[in-house]
C-alpha positions as CSV (number, residue, x, y, z in Angstrom):
1,M,65.4,11.6,14.6
2,N,66.0,10.6,18.5
3,E,65.8,14.2,19.5
4,P,62.1,14.9,18.8
5,R,61.3,11.4,20.2
6,E,63.1,12.2,23.4
7,A,61.3,15.8,23.6
8,L,57.9,13.9,23.5
9,G,59.1,11.5,25.9
10,R,60.1,14.4,28.3
11,L,56.4,15.7,27.7
12,R,55.0,12.4,28.8
13,A,57.3,12.7,31.9
14,E,55.9,16.2,32.6
15,V,52.3,15.1,32.6
16,A,53.1,12.6,35.3
17,K,53.9,15.3,37.5
18,A,50.1,16.0,37.8
19,V,48.5,12.8,36.8
20,V,49.1,9.5,38.3
21,G,48.8,6.5,35.9
22,Q,46.9,6.8,32.5
23,E,50.2,6.1,30.5
24,G,48.1,4.8,27.7
25,V,45.9,7.8,27.5
26,V,48.7,10.1,27.4
27,A,50.6,8.1,24.5
28,G,47.2,8.5,22.9
29,L,47.4,12.2,23.0
30,V,50.9,12.2,21.6
31,I,49.8,10.2,18.8
32,A,47.2,12.7,18.1
33,L,49.7,15.4,17.9
34,L,51.6,13.3,15.5
35,C,49.1,12.6,13.3
36,R,47.2,15.8,13.1
37,G,44.3,14.3,14.7
38,H,41.8,15.0,17.6
39,V,41.2,12.8,20.6
40,L,38.0,12.0,22.5
41,L,38.2,11.0,26.1
42,E,35.5,9.2,27.7
43,G,35.3,8.1,31.3
44,P,33.2,8.5,34.5
45,P,33.4,11.8,36.5
46,G,36.6,12.2,38.7
47,V,39.1,10.4,36.7
48,A,41.3,13.5,36.0
49,K,40.2,13.8,32.2
50,T,40.4,17.6,32.4
51,L,43.5,17.8,34.6
52,L,45.2,15.4,32.0
53,V,44.6,17.6,29.0
54,R,45.7,20.8,31.0
55,A,48.9,19.0,32.0
56,F,49.6,18.0,28.5
57,A,49.1,21.5,27.4
58,A,51.2,22.8,30.2
59,G,54.3,20.6,29.0
60,L,53.9,21.9,25.4
61,D,55.0,25.4,24.0
62,L,51.8,25.9,22.2
63,E,48.7,27.9,23.0
64,M,45.7,26.4,24.7
65,K,42.2,27.4,25.2
66,R,39.0,25.7,26.9
67,I,35.3,25.5,26.1
68,Q,33.3,24.3,29.0
69,F,30.3,22.8,27.0
70,T,26.9,23.8,28.5
71,P,23.3,23.0,27.5
72,D,22.8,26.8,26.5
73,L,26.2,27.0,24.5
74,M,25.6,28.6,21.1
75,P,27.6,27.6,17.9
76,G,29.0,31.2,17.9
77,D,30.2,30.8,21.2
78,V,32.6,28.2,19.7
79,T,33.8,29.4,16.3
80,G,33.3,33.3,17.0
81,S,30.8,35.4,15.2
82,V,30.3,38.6,13.3
83,I,29.3,41.6,15.6
84,Y,28.8,45.4,15.2
85,D,31.6,47.7,16.4
86,P,30.1,51.1,17.2
87,R,33.7,52.5,17.4
88,S,34.6,51.6,13.7
89,V,30.9,51.8,12.5
90,E,31.4,48.4,11.0
91,F,30.7,44.6,11.5
92,I,33.8,42.7,12.4
93,F,34.6,39.2,13.2
94,R,35.0,38.3,16.8
95,H,37.4,35.1,17.1
96,G,36.1,32.3,18.9
97,P,38.2,30.0,21.4
98,V,38.8,27.4,18.5
99,F,41.5,29.8,17.0
100,T,44.4,28.2,19.1
101,N,46.8,25.4,18.9
102,L,45.2,22.9,21.7
103,L,41.5,23.1,22.1
104,L,40.1,21.5,25.2
105,A,36.4,20.8,24.7
106,D,35.2,20.1,28.0
107,E,32.2,17.8,28.7
108,I,31.5,18.0,25.0
109,N,28.4,15.9,25.3
110,R,26.7,18.2,27.8
111,T,25.7,20.6,25.0
112,S,23.0,20.3,22.2
113,P,23.8,18.6,18.7
114,K,23.6,21.8,17.0
115,T,26.5,23.3,19.1
116,Q,28.3,20.0,18.6
117,S,28.0,20.3,14.8
118,A,29.9,23.7,15.0
119,L,33.1,21.6,15.2
120,L,32.4,19.8,12.1
121,E,34.3,22.0,9.6
122,V,36.8,23.1,12.5
123,M,37.9,19.5,13.1
124,E,38.0,18.3,9.1
125,E,39.0,21.4,7.2
126,R,40.7,23.4,10.3
127,Q,38.8,26.6,9.1
128,V,35.8,28.7,10.1
129,S,33.3,29.9,7.5
130,T,31.2,32.7,8.5
131,D,29.5,35.4,6.6
132,G,31.0,34.1,3.3
133,V,34.7,34.6,4.4
134,T,37.0,31.6,5.3
135,R,39.2,32.0,8.1
136,P,42.0,29.1,8.7
137,L,42.8,28.1,12.0
138,P,46.3,28.2,13.5
139,E,48.8,25.3,13.1
140,P,48.9,22.8,14.9
141,F,45.5,22.6,15.7
142,V,44.1,19.6,17.9
143,V,40.9,19.1,19.7
144,A,41.2,17.1,22.9
145,A,37.4,16.6,23.9
146,T,36.2,15.0,27.2
147,Q,32.7,13.4,27.9
148,N,31.1,11.2,30.5
149,P,29.5,8.0,29.1
150,I,26.1,8.6,27.2
151,E,24.2,6.8,29.6
152,H,24.8,9.3,32.3
153,E,22.0,11.9,32.9
154,G,22.0,15.2,31.0
155,T,24.3,14.3,27.9
156,Y,23.8,14.2,24.3
157,P,25.3,11.6,22.2
158,L,27.5,12.7,19.5
159,P,26.5,12.7,15.9
160,E,28.2,9.8,13.8
161,A,29.6,12.5,11.5
162,Q,31.5,14.3,14.5
163,L,32.6,11.0,16.1
164,D,34.2,10.0,12.7
165,R,36.2,13.0,12.8
166,F,38.1,12.1,16.1
167,L,41.2,10.1,15.3
168,L,41.0,8.1,18.6
169,K,38.6,7.6,21.3
170,L,40.5,6.8,24.5
171,T,38.8,5.4,27.6
172,V,40.0,6.8,31.0
173,P,39.8,4.0,33.5
174,L,39.4,4.3,37.1
175,P,42.8,4.0,38.8
176,T,44.1,0.8,40.4
177,R,44.6,0.7,44.1
178,D,48.0,1.8,43.9
179,E,47.5,4.6,41.6
180,E,44.4,5.9,43.9
181,L,46.4,5.7,46.7
182,G,49.2,7.8,44.9
183,V,46.6,10.3,44.1
184,I,45.4,10.5,47.8
185,R,49.0,10.9,49.1
186,A,49.7,13.8,46.7
187,H,46.5,15.6,47.9
188,H,47.5,14.9,51.4
189,N,50.9,16.5,50.8
190,G,49.3,19.6,49.3
191,F,48.9,19.3,45.5
192,D,46.5,21.4,44.2
193,P,44.9,20.5,40.6
194,R,43.7,24.1,39.9
195,D,47.5,25.2,40.4
196,L,49.5,23.2,38.0
197,A,52.2,25.9,38.1
198,A,53.2,24.3,41.6
199,T,53.8,21.1,40.1
200,G,56.6,22.3,38.3
201,I,55.4,21.5,35.0
202,K,57.3,23.1,32.3
203,S,57.2,23.3,28.5
204,V,59.7,20.8,27.1
205,A,58.5,20.2,23.4
206,T,58.1,22.7,21.0
207,A,56.4,23.5,17.4
208,A,59.8,22.6,16.0
209,D,60.0,19.4,17.9
210,L,56.3,18.6,17.0
211,A,57.2,19.1,13.2
212,A,60.2,17.3,13.1
213,A,58.4,14.5,15.0
214,R,55.5,14.4,12.5
215,E,58.1,14.1,9.4
216,A,59.9,11.3,11.1
217,A,56.6,9.4,11.7
218,G,55.4,10.1,8.3
219,R,58.6,8.2,7.1
220,V,57.7,4.8,8.8
221,I,57.5,1.9,6.5
222,V,54.3,-0.1,6.0
223,A,54.5,-3.2,3.9
224,D,51.7,-3.9,1.4
225,E,50.5,-6.9,3.3
226,V,50.1,-4.7,6.5
227,L,48.3,-2.0,4.4
228,A,45.8,-4.7,3.3
229,Y,45.5,-5.8,6.9
230,V,44.2,-2.4,7.8
231,V,41.9,-2.3,5.0
232,D,40.7,-6.0,5.8
233,I,40.1,-5.1,9.5
234,C,37.8,-2.1,8.6
235,R,36.1,-4.0,6.0
236,A,35.2,-6.9,8.4
237,T,33.6,-4.5,10.9
238,R,30.9,-3.9,8.2
239,A,30.0,-7.3,7.8
240,M,29.7,-8.2,11.6
241,P,26.0,-9.1,12.2
242,S,26.0,-7.3,15.3
243,V,27.1,-3.8,13.7
244,D,24.6,-1.5,12.0
245,L,27.3,1.1,10.8
246,G,31.0,-0.1,10.5
247,A,34.4,1.8,10.1
248,S,34.5,4.1,7.3
249,P,37.3,4.6,4.9
250,R,38.4,7.5,7.1
251,G,38.6,5.1,9.8
252,A,41.0,3.1,7.9
253,T,43.2,6.0,7.3
254,S,43.0,7.0,11.0
255,L,44.0,3.4,11.8
256,L,47.1,3.6,9.6
257,H,48.5,6.9,10.6
258,S,47.8,6.2,14.4
259,T,49.7,2.9,14.0
260,K,52.6,4.5,11.8
261,A,52.8,7.0,15.0
262,W,52.8,4.3,17.5
263,A,55.6,2.3,15.8
264,W,57.8,5.3,15.7
265,L,57.1,6.3,19.4
266,S,58.2,2.5,20.0
267,G,61.4,3.3,18.5
268,R,61.1,1.4,15.0
269,D,60.9,2.8,11.4
270,Y,58.3,0.0,10.2
271,V,54.7,-1.3,11.2
272,T,54.0,-4.7,12.5
273,P,50.6,-6.2,12.5
274,D,51.1,-6.0,16.4
275,D,51.1,-2.3,16.1
276,V,48.0,-2.4,14.0
277,K,46.2,-4.5,16.8
278,V,47.3,-2.2,19.6
279,M,45.7,0.8,17.7
280,A,42.6,-1.0,16.5
281,R,40.3,-0.2,19.4
282,P,41.3,3.5,20.1
283,A,40.9,4.2,16.2
284,L,37.8,2.4,15.5
285,R,35.7,1.9,18.7
286,H,33.9,5.0,17.9
287,R,33.2,4.5,14.4
288,L,30.9,1.4,15.1
289,R,27.4,1.7,15.6
290,L,25.9,-1.5,17.1
291,R,22.3,-2.7,16.4
292,P,20.0,-2.0,19.2
293,E,19.5,-5.9,19.8
294,A,23.2,-6.2,20.0
295,E,23.5,-3.5,22.6
296,L,20.5,-5.0,24.6
297,E,22.3,-8.3,24.7
298,G,25.4,-6.6,26.0
299,F,27.6,-6.5,23.1
300,T,30.2,-3.7,23.1
301,A,32.3,-2.1,20.2
302,D,35.6,-3.3,21.9
303,A,34.1,-6.8,22.1
304,V,33.1,-6.6,18.3
305,L,36.7,-5.5,17.7
306,D,38.2,-8.4,19.5
307,S,36.0,-10.8,17.4
308,V,37.3,-8.9,14.2
309,L,40.8,-9.0,15.0
310,A,40.6,-12.9,16.1
311,S,38.8,-13.5,12.7
312,V,40.7,-11.7,10.1
313,P,44.2,-13.6,9.0
314,T,47.5,-11.8,10.5
315,P,50.0,-11.3,7.9
316,R,53.5,-12.8,8.3
Protein backbone atom coordinates (compact mmCIF):
# COMPACT_ATOMS: atom_id res chain seq x y z
CA MET A 1 0.00 0.00 0.00
CA ASN A 2 2.78 2.44 -0.89
CA GLU A 3 0.66 4.44 -3.34
CA PRO A 4 -1.74 6.03 -0.82
CA ARG A 5 1.16 6.64 1.58
CA GLU A 6 3.03 8.40 -1.21
CA ALA A 7 -0.07 10.46 -2.05
CA LEU A 8 -0.25 11.69 1.55
CA GLY A 9 3.47 12.41 1.42
CA ARG A 10 2.87 14.58 -1.64
CA LEU A 11 0.09 16.34 0.26
CA ARG A 12 2.52 17.30 3.01
CA ALA A 13 4.92 18.61 0.36
CA GLU A 14 2.18 20.74 -1.17
CA VAL A 15 1.36 22.32 2.20
CA ALA A 16 5.04 23.22 2.58
CA LYS A 17 4.70 25.51 -0.46
CA ALA A 18 2.64 27.90 1.66
CA VAL A 19 3.63 27.13 5.26
CA VAL A 20 7.22 27.10 6.47
CA GLY A 21 7.89 24.42 9.08
CA GLN A 22 5.04 23.00 11.23
CA GLU A 23 5.70 19.47 9.95
CA GLY A 24 4.31 17.96 13.15
CA VAL A 25 1.04 19.86 12.81
CA VAL A 26 0.67 18.79 9.17
CA ALA A 27 1.30 15.17 10.20
CA GLY A 28 -1.43 15.53 12.82
CA LEU A 29 -3.90 16.72 10.18
CA VAL A 30 -3.03 13.71 8.02
CA ILE A 31 -3.56 11.40 11.00
CA ALA A 32 -6.99 12.95 11.59
CA LEU A 33 -7.92 12.19 7.98
CA LEU A 34 -6.79 8.59 8.39
CA CYS A 35 -8.72 8.13 11.64
CA ARG A 36 -11.94 9.94 10.63
CA GLY A 37 -11.18 12.30 13.50
CA HIS A 38 -11.15 16.01 14.18
CA VAL A 39 -8.27 18.32 15.07
CA LEU A 40 -8.04 21.33 17.37
CA LEU A 41 -5.16 23.68 16.55
CA GLU A 42 -4.14 26.00 19.36
CA GLY A 43 -1.55 28.72 19.20
CA PRO A 44 -1.04 32.47 19.51
CA PRO A 45 -2.25 34.79 16.74
CA GLY A 46 -0.14 35.03 13.62
CA VAL A 47 1.39 31.53 13.50
CA ALA A 48 -0.49 30.52 10.30
CA LYS A 49 -3.14 28.25 11.85
CA THR A 50 -5.80 29.25 9.33
CA LEU A 51 -3.34 29.32 6.42
CA LEU A 52 -2.19 25.82 7.37
CA VAL A 53 -5.70 24.37 7.11
CA ARG A 54 -6.43 26.26 3.89
CA ALA A 55 -3.23 24.97 2.30
CA PHE A 56 -4.00 21.47 3.51
CA ALA A 57 -7.45 21.64 1.92
CA ALA A 58 -5.99 22.97 -1.33
CA GLY A 59 -3.87 19.84 -1.63
CA LEU A 60 -6.93 17.58 -1.31
CA ASP A 61 -9.50 16.83 -3.95
CA LEU A 62 -12.24 17.44 -1.38
CA GLU A 63 -14.72 20.22 -0.68
CA MET A 64 -13.84 22.68 2.09
CA LYS A 65 -15.96 25.32 3.81
CA ARG A 66 -15.00 27.83 6.46
CA ILE A 67 -16.89 29.27 9.42
CA GLN A 68 -15.49 32.36 11.09
CA PHE A 69 -16.72 32.01 14.67
CA THR A 70 -17.82 35.29 16.24
CA PRO A 71 -19.72 36.18 19.45
CA ASP A 72 -22.97 36.76 17.53
CA LEU A 73 -22.89 33.49 15.56
CA MET A 74 -26.01 31.34 16.07
CA PRO A 75 -26.29 27.51 15.97
CA GLY A 76 -28.40 27.68 12.80
CA ASP A 77 -25.58 29.56 11.08
CA VAL A 78 -23.45 26.46 11.59
CA THR A 79 -25.76 23.49 11.02
CA GLY A 80 -28.44 25.07 8.84
CA SER A 81 -32.05 25.86 9.58
CA VAL A 82 -35.61 25.45 8.36
CA ILE A 83 -36.87 28.53 6.51
CA TYR A 84 -40.07 29.44 4.71
CA ASP A 85 -39.82 29.57 0.92
CA PRO A 86 -42.52 31.88 -0.48
CA ARG A 87 -42.00 30.54 -3.99
CA SER A 88 -42.90 26.96 -3.11
CA VAL A 89 -45.16 28.05 -0.23
CA GLU A 90 -43.51 25.52 2.12
CA PHE A 91 -40.78 25.22 4.69
CA ILE A 92 -37.42 23.99 3.41
CA PHE A 93 -34.10 23.18 5.04
CA ARG A 94 -31.23 25.49 4.19
CA HIS A 95 -27.99 23.52 4.54
CA GLY A 96 -25.34 25.06 6.75
CA PRO A 97 -21.60 25.08 6.06
CA VAL A 98 -21.09 21.83 8.01
CA PHE A 99 -22.30 19.96 4.92
CA THR A 100 -18.82 19.60 3.43
CA ASN A 101 -15.78 17.31 3.60
CA LEU A 102 -13.33 19.54 5.46
CA LEU A 103 -14.77 22.17 7.78
CA LEU A 104 -12.48 24.95 8.95
CA ALA A 105 -13.90 26.18 12.26
CA ASP A 106 -11.81 29.32 12.56
CA GLU A 107 -11.30 30.76 16.06
CA ILE A 108 -13.88 28.39 17.50
CA ASN A 109 -13.40 29.74 21.02
CA ARG A 110 -14.57 33.23 20.05
CA THR A 111 -18.24 32.20 19.99
CA SER A 112 -20.57 31.35 22.85
CA PRO A 113 -20.81 27.82 24.34
CA LYS A 114 -24.35 27.61 22.93
CA THR A 115 -23.06 27.89 19.38
CA GLN A 116 -20.02 25.73 20.09
CA SER A 117 -22.40 22.98 21.22
CA ALA A 118 -24.03 22.98 17.80
CA LEU A 119 -21.05 20.89 16.68
CA LEU A 120 -21.54 18.11 19.26
CA GLU A 121 -23.83 15.92 17.13
CA VAL A 122 -22.03 16.98 13.96
CA MET A 123 -18.62 15.82 15.21
CA GLU A 124 -19.71 12.57 16.85
CA GLU A 125 -22.63 11.23 14.77
CA ARG A 126 -21.73 13.11 11.58
CA GLN A 127 -25.30 14.23 11.08
CA VAL A 128 -27.59 17.18 11.67
CA SER A 129 -31.00 16.74 13.31
CA THR A 130 -33.52 19.55 12.81
CA ASP A 131 -37.30 19.63 12.88
CA GLY A 132 -37.45 15.88 13.50
CA VAL A 133 -35.36 15.02 10.42
CA THR A 134 -31.83 13.59 10.51
CA ARG A 135 -29.54 14.58 7.65
CA PRO A 136 -26.20 12.76 7.21
CA LEU A 137 -23.04 14.68 6.40
CA PRO A 138 -20.82 13.89 3.40
CA GLU A 139 -18.07 11.29 3.70
CA PRO A 140 -15.29 12.00 4.52
CA PHE A 141 -16.01 14.70 7.09
CA VAL A 142 -13.30 16.29 9.24
CA VAL A 143 -13.42 19.39 11.46
CA ALA A 144 -10.19 21.37 11.73
CA ALA A 145 -10.76 24.01 14.40
CA THR A 146 -8.39 26.79 15.39
CA GLN A 147 -8.30 28.69 18.64
CA ASN A 148 -6.18 31.13 20.56
CA PRO A 149 -5.17 30.14 24.10
CA ILE A 150 -8.14 30.54 26.42
CA GLU A 151 -6.41 33.13 28.58
CA HIS A 152 -6.55 35.62 25.69
CA GLU A 153 -9.22 38.32 25.90
CA GLY A 154 -12.61 37.70 24.28
CA THR A 155 -12.52 33.89 24.21
CA TYR A 156 -14.69 31.15 25.73
CA PRO A 157 -13.29 27.81 26.93
CA LEU A 158 -14.68 24.83 25.01
CA PRO A 159 -16.97 22.48 26.98
CA GLU A 160 -15.38 19.18 28.07
CA ALA A 161 -17.89 17.22 25.99
CA GLN A 162 -16.78 19.00 22.85
CA LEU A 163 -13.07 18.81 23.64
CA ASP A 164 -13.43 15.04 24.02
CA ARG A 165 -14.75 14.83 20.46
CA PHE A 166 -11.47 16.07 19.01
CA LEU A 167 -9.12 13.25 18.09
CA LEU A 168 -6.05 15.45 18.58
CA LYS A 169 -5.15 18.80 20.03
CA LEU A 170 -2.08 20.17 18.28
CA THR A 171 -0.13 23.13 19.59
CA VAL A 172 1.12 25.43 16.84
CA PRO A 173 4.38 26.93 18.12
CA LEU A 174 6.13 30.11 17.15
CA PRO A 175 8.63 29.47 14.34
CA THR A 176 12.33 29.10 14.89
CA ARG A 177 14.61 31.92 13.78
CA ASP A 178 15.45 30.17 10.49
CA GLU A 179 11.77 29.39 9.83
CA GLU A 180 10.73 32.95 10.57
CA LEU A 181 13.45 34.20 8.26
CA GLY A 182 12.02 31.91 5.56
CA VAL A 183 8.56 33.41 6.12
CA ILE A 184 9.88 36.95 5.84
CA ARG A 185 11.87 36.07 2.72
CA ALA A 186 8.79 34.55 1.09
CA HIS A 187 6.74 37.68 1.76
CA HIS A 188 9.59 39.83 0.46
CA ASN A 189 9.50 37.82 -2.77
CA GLY A 190 5.78 38.43 -3.24
CA PHE A 191 4.05 35.62 -1.34
CA ASP A 192 0.41 36.49 -0.62
CA PRO A 193 -1.30 34.22 1.95
CA ARG A 194 -4.68 35.29 0.56
CA ASP A 195 -3.82 33.89 -2.89
CA LEU A 196 -2.95 30.22 -2.46
CA ALA A 197 -3.39 29.57 -6.18
CA ALA A 198 -0.27 31.66 -6.86
CA THR A 199 1.83 29.30 -4.72
CA GLY A 200 1.20 26.46 -7.16
CA ILE A 201 -0.53 24.18 -4.66
CA LYS A 202 -2.51 21.52 -6.50
CA SER A 203 -4.68 18.60 -5.46
CA VAL A 204 -2.46 15.55 -5.05
CA ALA A 205 -4.64 13.26 -2.89
CA THR A 206 -8.12 12.08 -3.80
CA ALA A 207 -10.96 10.50 -1.86
CA ALA A 208 -9.89 7.13 -3.30
CA ASP A 209 -6.35 7.63 -1.97
CA LEU A 210 -7.79 8.48 1.43
CA ALA A 211 -10.07 5.42 1.46
CA ALA A 212 -7.15 3.13 0.57
CA ALA A 213 -4.94 4.76 3.20
CA ARG A 214 -7.62 4.34 5.87
CA GLU A 215 -8.01 0.68 5.03
CA ALA A 216 -4.25 0.11 5.21
CA ALA A 217 -3.87 1.99 8.50
CA GLY A 218 -6.72 -0.01 9.98
CA ARG A 219 -4.82 -3.26 9.33
CA VAL A 220 -1.80 -2.19 11.41
CA ILE A 221 -1.04 -4.86 14.02
CA VAL A 222 -1.25 -3.99 17.73
CA ALA A 223 -0.03 -6.54 20.27
CA ASP A 224 -2.10 -7.20 23.39
CA GLU A 225 0.70 -5.77 25.52
CA VAL A 226 0.53 -2.49 23.61
CA LEU A 227 -3.26 -2.39 23.90
CA ALA A 228 -2.88 -2.80 27.65
CA TYR A 229 -0.25 -0.03 27.64
CA VAL A 230 -2.74 2.36 26.03
CA VAL A 231 -5.35 1.53 28.65
CA ASP A 232 -2.88 1.82 31.54
CA ILE A 233 -1.78 5.29 30.38
CA CYS A 234 -5.36 6.56 30.22
CA ARG A 235 -6.26 5.05 33.59
CA ALA A 236 -3.16 6.55 35.15
CA THR A 237 -4.27 10.06 34.15
CA ARG A 238 -7.41 9.60 36.26
CA ALA A 239 -5.35 8.75 39.35
CA MET A 240 -2.99 11.72 39.18
CA PRO A 241 -3.45 14.01 42.22
CA SER A 242 -3.22 17.15 40.06
CA VAL A 243 -6.02 15.99 37.72
CA ASP A 244 -9.71 16.60 38.35
CA LEU A 245 -10.88 14.84 35.17
CA GLY A 246 -8.71 12.27 33.39
CA ALA A 247 -8.79 10.76 29.91
CA SER A 248 -12.08 9.10 28.99
CA PRO A 249 -12.50 5.70 27.30
CA ARG A 250 -13.00 7.69 24.09
CA GLY A 251 -9.54 9.10 24.74
CA ALA A 252 -8.13 5.57 24.88
CA THR A 253 -9.68 4.66 21.53
CA SER A 254 -8.43 7.94 20.03
CA LEU A 255 -4.91 7.20 21.26
CA LEU A 256 -5.11 3.71 19.75
CA HIS A 257 -6.33 4.82 16.32
CA SER A 258 -3.95 7.78 16.05
CA THR A 259 -1.04 5.54 17.07
CA LYS A 260 -1.91 3.03 14.34
CA ALA A 261 -2.05 5.86 11.78
CA TRP A 262 1.31 7.20 12.97
CA ALA A 263 2.90 3.74 12.68
CA TRP A 264 1.52 3.35 9.15
CA LEU A 265 2.76 6.78 8.09
CA SER A 266 6.17 5.77 9.50
CA GLY A 267 6.23 2.81 7.10
CA ARG A 268 5.44 0.02 9.55
CA ASP A 269 2.55 -2.43 9.81
CA TYR A 270 2.80 -2.77 13.59
CA VAL A 271 2.67 -0.43 16.59
CA THR A 272 5.49 -0.03 19.10
CA PRO A 273 5.30 1.46 22.62
CA ASP A 274 7.32 4.40 21.32
CA ASP A 275 4.51 5.15 18.85
CA VAL A 276 2.10 5.34 21.78
CA LYS A 277 4.41 7.77 23.57
CA VAL A 278 4.63 10.00 20.49
CA MET A 279 0.84 10.28 20.19
CA ALA A 280 -0.04 10.40 23.91
CA ARG A 281 0.25 14.17 24.28
CA PRO A 282 -1.73 15.28 21.20
CA ALA A 283 -4.36 12.59 21.78
CA LEU A 284 -4.87 13.18 25.52
CA ARG A 285 -3.77 16.71 26.52
CA HIS A 286 -7.18 18.28 25.84
CA ARG A 287 -9.02 15.57 27.77
CA LEU A 288 -7.38 16.39 31.11
CA ARG A 289 -8.92 18.95 33.44
CA LEU A 290 -6.45 20.02 36.09
CA ARG A 291 -7.38 20.93 39.64
CA PRO A 292 -7.39 24.71 40.24
CA GLU A 293 -4.60 24.46 42.79
CA ALA A 294 -2.45 22.51 40.30
CA GLU A 295 -2.94 25.21 37.67
CA LEU A 296 -1.93 27.86 40.21
CA GLU A 297 1.25 25.93 40.84
CA GLY A 298 2.06 25.98 37.13
CA PHE A 299 1.12 22.42 36.18
CA THR A 300 0.14 21.77 32.56
CA ALA A 301 -1.55 18.83 30.88
CA ASP A 302 1.65 18.02 29.00
CA ALA A 303 3.61 17.96 32.26
CA VAL A 304 1.07 15.56 33.77
CA LEU A 305 1.32 13.30 30.73
CA ASP A 306 5.11 13.33 30.97
CA SER A 307 4.79 12.10 34.55
CA VAL A 308 2.29 9.42 33.49
CA LEU A 309 4.55 8.17 30.68
CA ALA A 310 7.47 8.03 33.13
CA SER A 311 5.49 6.07 35.71
CA VAL A 312 3.59 3.53 33.59
CA PRO A 313 5.80 0.50 32.80
CA THR A 314 6.66 0.25 29.10
CA PRO A 315 6.02 -3.20 27.60
CA ARG A 316 8.87 -4.99 25.88
